[in-house]
C-alpha positions as CSV (number, residue, x, y, z in Angstrom):
1,M,12.9,-27.2,0.1
2,I,10.2,-24.3,0.7
3,L,10.9,-20.5,0.5
4,V,9.2,-18.0,1.8
5,I,9.4,-14.4,0.9
6,G,7.1,-11.3,3.1
7,G,6.6,-8.8,4.4
8,I,4.1,-6.0,5.6
9,K,5.2,-2.6,3.0
10,G,4.0,-3.1,-0.1
11,G,6.5,-2.1,-3.4
12,A,9.8,-3.4,-1.7
13,G,10.9,-6.1,-4.4
14,K,9.1,-9.3,-2.7
15,S,7.8,-10.5,-6.0
16,T,11.0,-9.5,-8.1
17,V,13.2,-11.4,-5.8
18,A,11.0,-14.3,-5.4
19,A,11.2,-14.8,-9.2
20,N,14.4,-14.4,-9.2
21,L,15.2,-16.8,-7.0
22,A,12.8,-18.8,-8.8
23,V,14.4,-18.4,-12.0
24,R,17.9,-19.5,-10.6
25,R,16.5,-23.0,-8.6
26,V,15.0,-24.1,-12.8
27,A,18.5,-23.0,-14.6
28,D,20.4,-24.9,-11.9
29,G,17.7,-27.8,-12.6
30,G,15.1,-27.9,-9.9
31,E,11.7,-27.6,-10.3
32,V,9.4,-24.4,-8.6
33,L,6.2,-24.0,-8.2
34,L,5.5,-20.0,-7.4
35,V,2.3,-18.9,-5.8
36,D,1.8,-15.0,-5.1
37,G,-0.9,-14.9,-2.8
38,E,-1.6,-11.1,-3.1
39,G,-3.5,-10.1,-6.3
40,A,-1.6,-6.7,-7.4
41,T,0.9,-9.2,-8.9
42,R,1.4,-11.7,-11.6
43,F,4.9,-13.7,-11.9
44,S,3.5,-13.8,-15.7
45,E,3.8,-10.0,-16.2
46,L,7.3,-10.1,-14.5
């Protein structure tokens, strides 16, 4: 499964939503590769 979370407006919570979906997928036994194309957010800081 491939999910893309995107939008134009900054500060809308896209990275938070993506991180929470990734956590849920891993909790359900799935594998996740989380990539952020914008340099302002680092998933390791969430």
